[in-house]
Structures are given as structure tokens and as C-alpha cells.
C-alpha positions, 0 to 999 in steps of 0.5 A: 136089197137094202139092209138095216145095220144096227149093232151094239158092239162090246169095247170100242167097236164103233158102228153107226147105224145111220138112215141115209142111202147110197146111190152108186159109191159114197165118199166120206170127208170132212171129219171133225170131233169135238170134246164132247164126242160129237163127230160131224162128217159128210158124205158125197153121193150121186143123185139122178136129179143133179149129179153129186151132193154132200150130206152133213151128219152128226154122231155122238160117241159117249164115252164115259166108260171107254170100255163100254161105248154107247152107240148113237145113230148119225143124224142128218143135218141137211136136206137137199132139194131134188124135188119140192111140193107145197102142201096145206096152203103153203104152210107145209114144204114136202121135200123128196130126195134120195134120202127120203121124204122131209116135211118143212112147217111154216108154222113150227119152223121145224124140219121133220123126216117122214121116211128115211131110206136105209144103208145101201137102198138104191134111190131112183128118181124122185116119185111123182105127186099130184098135189091139189092147187090148195095144197090139201090133198095129194095123190101118189103112187104105192108100188106093188110090182116092178111096172104097176101100183095103187093110185092113192089119194091123201088128206094132207091134215088128217092123213086119211087115204082113199085108193082110186085105183088098185092096179095102175101102170107106175110112172115117174112122169105123171099120175093119172089124175087132173085136179080142178082149179079150185081143188073141188074136183078130181078126174082120175083114170082107171082101167082106160075109163075116166071118173070123178071125185067131188072132194066134198062127198069124201066126208060123207058116210056114203059116196056115190058108187064109181060106175055112177061117176063115170065120164067116159072111155079114155085116159087122163090126156083125154080131158083138160080142166078149162076152169074150175067149173068146165071140163074139155073131153075128147073121145076118138075125134069128138070134142065134148064140154062138160059142166061140173053142175052136170056131172052127176046127171050125165054120169048116171045116164052116160050110156044113154045121153053121152058124155056132154055137149058135142062142140066139135070133131077134130080132123084126125082121131086123138090118141089117148096115150100119144097125144095131149091138149090143152084148152083156154078157159072158155073151152073154145080154143085147144092146142093139140099136140100129136105124137110129140111132133105135130102141134094144132091150134084149133078154134071150136065152132060149137056146131055138132059133128062138123069138122073142125078147121084148125087155124094152125098146124106145125110139124115139130119134127127135128126141133132138133132131134124131138122134144123132151117135153111140152108146156102150154099155157094161156094168158089171162083173159084180156078183153075177152082174148087169151093167147096161147104159149108153147114151151118145148124142151129139147135135149142138146149135146146133153143139156136141157134146151128150151124154145118158147112160142106165142101164137098170133092169130088173124081173124080177117085171113083166117090164119095164125103163126107162132112167134118165137120169143127170146129167152136165155140159153139152156133154161128149163122147168117152167112154172106158171104163177097161181094167178097166171100173169108170170112165168118162172124157169131156171137156167144153170145158175139162176131163176127167172121170172117174166111177166107174160103179157109183155114177156119181160123179165120182172125178177131175178134169182141168182145168189145160188144154183137153183135145183128146184122151186115152187110158187106158194102164191103169186107173190111168193116161192120157195127156192130149193138151191145147192146151198140152201131152201129159202122163201122168196118174195120176188117183187120185194127181193125179200128172202129168209133161209129155212134150212141148209141144202148142203154145208161145205164149210162147217165145224164147231164154234169153240165157245158155245159148242154149237154146230155152226156153217158158213156160206154166202148167206152168212153164218148159221147154227144148227138147231137141234130141236127143230132140225133147221139152221138158224142165222147167227154171229156164232161163227166157226172158231176152230180148225177141224180136229181129228181127236180128243181126250178119248178118240181119233178119227180118220179116213182110210180105205174100204174093202167094200166098193159101195164106198170109196173110202171109209171112216175110222175111230181109235181109242185113246184110253186103255189098249189100243184098238182101231174099228171102223165106223161102219162094219161094212167098210171091212166087209167085201161088197157082194158083186152085184149081177149085171144085165145090159139093156140095149137099144135098137135103132132100126128105122126110126129114131122117136125115142132117142131124145127121151131115152138119152134124157132118162140115161143121163138122169141115172148117170148110165152108159149103155149099148145102141145097135145102129145100122147104116141106113139109120146113120144116114137118116138120123145123123143128129141123133147118132151124134148126140148118142156118141156124145152122151158117151154110150157104146155104139155097135152094129146092126148091119147096113140095112134094117131088112130082115136077112133071113128073108128068101128074097136075099142071097146072104153069104160071108161076103155079104155079111162082111161087106154090110158090116164094113159099110156100116163101120165107113158110115159111122166113122165118117160121121163121128171120127169113131169106131164101132164096137165089135158087137153086132146083131142082125135086124130083128135078131134073125139069124142063119148059120151063114149069117153067124159065120160071116159076122165071126170072120169079120171080128164080130161077137154076135149078141143074142136077147134074153127076152123077146123084143115084143116092143116091135109087135104092133097092132096090125101084126096082132090083128093079122095073125091073131097073136097077143098084144103086149102093152109096155107094162106087160112086157116089163112084168115079162121081163122080170120073169126071166130076169138073170145075170147077164141078161140082154134086154133089147129095147126099140127107139121107134117103130116105122110101120104099124102102130102101138098103144104105147112104146117101151122107150117111154117106160125105160125109166120104169124098167131101169128103177125096177132092175136096180131095185133088184140088186143089178147093175146096168152095163154096155154090152162090152162089160157084160162078159158074155164072150 
């Protein structure tokens, strides 16, 4: 786990106790030392959001008495915007990255680090927050176990906190809460039930007990705010309207009077875990997406218990390979009509690509269809403006803003590559780029640089001694008091210097594999001596134990897109076990796996249980089945399968084991049971315990050990589950890394 290194050393042994974190390996460069013993340098590291970035640091070596050098901490001068949140009605900008959490105050023009991660702490995906529309409240997770967390509500101005749920399932995708559009109410999920908070009541000494604030059973996917006063709630197949002025009355008597006014009944029950819906501001129209595949557009008739006749349904199958995410938004009311748009993000050759559809309805013919809209290639991350009239999104190089009514571009930002962005109000955004974090007014194109994300060209000004940087926006000097960069006429006026009257600094090799190189300091006064800037450079890194997460592709590909997306964010390569029938049924999926650089191994040719008495299994049968899978894989990809295999469901006999061995394969056995193949139907039939994804992850950590093999199914074709382990793969990966394990393909695990 992470360690803090803060040591004062006698003579010239120098170790800066910095607070930056290292994800994978760190590489140091760009050393520059001034006459006052201030050293500046960069550390390049991998992040889970946008590959590599460089952090700029400074450190002062006080050497009035060289034999007793005082040690100063390294100071982080840049702030990389992996994830940003707008707080306090735009007055605060909060930045989450692999270095920690920082806040920029517009009022004070100051950047403050709230938390900085220690050396060698592994940093995963940026945590998810749920910020109120006015930015005065934040809901976040406090992790309590590998897969569980508290859900905490915080007042941004006072920092007072309230625990909404003590034992929620942890997620990097969403927080189980939904804010009303005016930030006055909060709906939250707890133990498969929904409750509300009236934010005004938080200031009172006594609040109504939680049992009297219950909306009904369900998850956060079961509710949607139509407007600031109206909630749409779906329970099983019944659709309800709940007005906020009825919340207290209905909640007090929810068991007797129900959860609201019935306005319709769905053709099929809604799954609380796998389905999503969005309504217009009247609550009379909804878009329902089932299992990330099928889209329904439904107009509610308001008649009790009537089944709704959907105007439109469309199966989003092979779009291609399934969607990573959906975003649904509606135009503001125009002559009493709101038009829905559907934004679908997919993964194509390892890149995010999007499709946008606008619904056109015909009341006369009682039908509807989605019209495909034109957008630039490989765009992602859509955000609607606070007034609902514009949408912003990014491509690989720039940010676009479109008018929703006309679907025409009305603003464009291409000064640098965009990492993240957030609307402040309808006329302004914060832009987090690879070089700067800026305030931007799109309709006037007025922009102001707030601070630097990176500094690729930096140094000292010879006259003023200030740390300065240059980029496409001009020259900047570092304001040490406010921890920001201010534009200035002061420029870099000298070349980098590696020594002054007291010290010489240089780069050399490091014994520690956490670093590709190391910074070293040599004294120029008295007896010559050379020491590493970090003591760790001369220490052999402890070899991390390794495990393998293997993905089993039996006969369903539902989870492939999400799995590949998460593995790419973590820069991980792992092993997929594939059978011949899967290759035939899902050739595009198999190609995506191969193109992403993952190892592919064999799961025989058929997904059937080979120990079933219906089959006569001998050495010849196994060898022919393995060879047939090899041929199918080579015909599709032009590559060979890795010589590792396992049978479907990991069931074997001595004949099966011997057949694989004679074919030249190594048989793989899992460390944990493959409980994510267990269905609700299985548990009912066999009277066994059902394990949710969270329980499966907790069980994995009870037996986690070096060289463990953890199987994860990419989808089920028979039976149902309330959730799927592949949807929690980011939680599993992060927890394993936090325990100090590397995650490797089977071929690198040394299991032979």
C-alpha cells in the first residue's frame, strides 16, 4: 500500500518528501536548478482517463551550510483536469485527478489542494460525485470495503455531512441519488427502497424519520425528475406521477394509498438494475431503454391500469457491439411540444464513437421514427446547457456546441485538446485542456486562463528569478501564494541549468521498477558525495504479486463493450477464453478483443458441458474440438490462439485433461467459483443462495492470493440475474490494485 517518505538526512543525502502519486511507472525529466537552489522538474505518468501527462514540481534545497542541508517538500505546480465539478453556483471548480483533489476559487483566484495522494499510492478511476444543480451540495462515496461504501451528503459552504446510506454498493459510474432541477429535493436509494430529502429540512433540529420519507421499492433507475415539482416513478410495470407537494402526505401513508397517481402500465416490467428511463417536463412521455439494447418511446394516456401502446420501439442490437452509454435529452417546450434526442456512445476499434437520433412523430398515423443526425466523427461526453437549449461535446481535438432546435454548430473551441469540461451557466463553461484550465464564454469567444494543466516548456527568468512557462496562450509566471499561473510579459530567459555553486543534479537509472529513471544530487562543496533525490531510487522495489482476471465468452456478448472500455481506461491487457461457436456468432466482438491487444485462449468449440453423459468424450474428441476453434479464430483474425484453455463451466474429467495436454494446451483452473453464471432460476430450482455482484467481489477478496485466477462471464444467454459482475469490473480491478496486486494475462502469470 501507499507509503509516506519524509526523512531528514545528515550531510548531502537528499530526499524530497513529495505528495504525488504514481500510477504504473513514473519518468522524470526537465531538470532546471537556479542560483537559489530551487529545482524544477517534471514527472510523467499514466492516468486512467487520457493516457500520459506531465506534472511540474518545484523543490528548494537550502544550503547555507552544505553539510546540513535542510529538506523541503516538492510542490505540485500544475493541475491536470481528469474530472471537474462546478460548485457554489460556479464560484468553485473542483478537480479530481491521480494526484488528489483540488479546488479553484473564482473569488480568491486561488488553487488549493484539499487532498494529495502519497508516493506509490495506486490511483484508479476518478471518483463519481452527484453535485446539486446549484453546486451547493455534493453527494459522494466513502469506501468501506472492496465493493461497498457510505453515501454521504455534504454542504459545500459549511462542509457539514449527512450519511444517506451506510452500506451501498460502490460504483464508478453513478451515485444512487437524483436531484430536483431546483436543488430543493434529493431522492436516494437505500436497501432497494427509495426515499426523499427536503433540503430545507436539513437546517432544522429534527427531521422527519426516514420511514416517513419513503417513496416506494426500487432503485434510483426507477425514478426521474420531470421538472422541479414532478417525479415519475415506475414500480414493476406501473407508472406513477408524484408531485413534491404530496411527498409528505403520500409517504406517511404509502402502504395504504400507494406511491402516487397511476398514469399507465408498461407492456413489460421494468428491470430496476438493467433498464433506464427519461420523461419530458410534463411527465406524459417517456423514453425507456431496456438492457442497453431496446429503446421504447411511450406516450402515457393517464388511464388507470391500461397497458400503454408504445408509439415506437427499436432494438439497439449491434450498434455495433452494443452501447457503452445512453444520454437522453428533450428540447425545451416549443408550442407545447418537447422532442426527445437519444445520444448513443459505442466503442469502435478502441475509440468512443457516437450516434445521435431525433424522434419524429406522426399523431395522424400514430407512429414514430428516429432520424439520424449528423455529428463529427468520434465525439463523446455530451452535456446539456443549464437552459436546455444547447449541447456541448468533445472530439479528439476540440469542443463543439450545437443549438438543440436547429442542430447547427453555434460555437467551437479548438485551442487545445480537451480533457474535460463543465457548464457554469447557459453562457459560460470551464474548459480543462491538456495545457490549461480556462473560463470560456462560447457566444463571445472570450476566454481566460485560470491555471496550467501541464507545462511542457518551462524554466526560470534570469532577471526576476520567477518560474515561468510558455504555451500557445503566451507567457506565464507562477504565483506561489495562490498556486496559479498568471499571464505575463516575463519569459524564459535562460537555458536549463543542471548545477549552481552548491549542487549538481542529473538523471540516472533507478533500481526501483516503479520508476524508469531517477533524479540524483551531487554536492559541489566539501567532500564530494552523490545521493538520490528519492531514497527509493536506490531501493529494489518489492515485486508485486500478480493475479489474472479472465473473461469467459460462452454464448452471449452483452458485456464485451463495457469490459473493453474499462480495460482500456486502466491500460490493462488480460485473457479472453473464447469458444468456436462464439467466434461464429460474434465475429465483430472477437475482432474488437484482438484489436485491443488482449490475449485470446480457447474454451473448446461448443459452450456445452463436456461432462454431460450425453457426450462421448475421448482424447480425439477434445483434440478435434480445440483444433476447430483454432481454425475459426485464425480464419477470422489471422492470428493464433494462446495455448491455454479450459472447458465450458470449468468442468473436467481425466479424459478431457489428457486430451488437452496431448494437443499441447495448458489447462486453466479458477481460484474462485464462477458465481456470476448463477441465475435466479437456478437458485429457485436448487434452493441455493443467490450471490449479487457485490457479494461475489467480497467473496473473491476472502480467497485472493498470488497467482489467483478470477473468472468473469461476458454475458448470459439462459436465465436472468439482478446484476452482472462485468458491470462491476471497474470496482473489482480498482480493489485488486489497491491491495497491491498486478493484473496480468494468463501467459504471464507463471502458472505452469
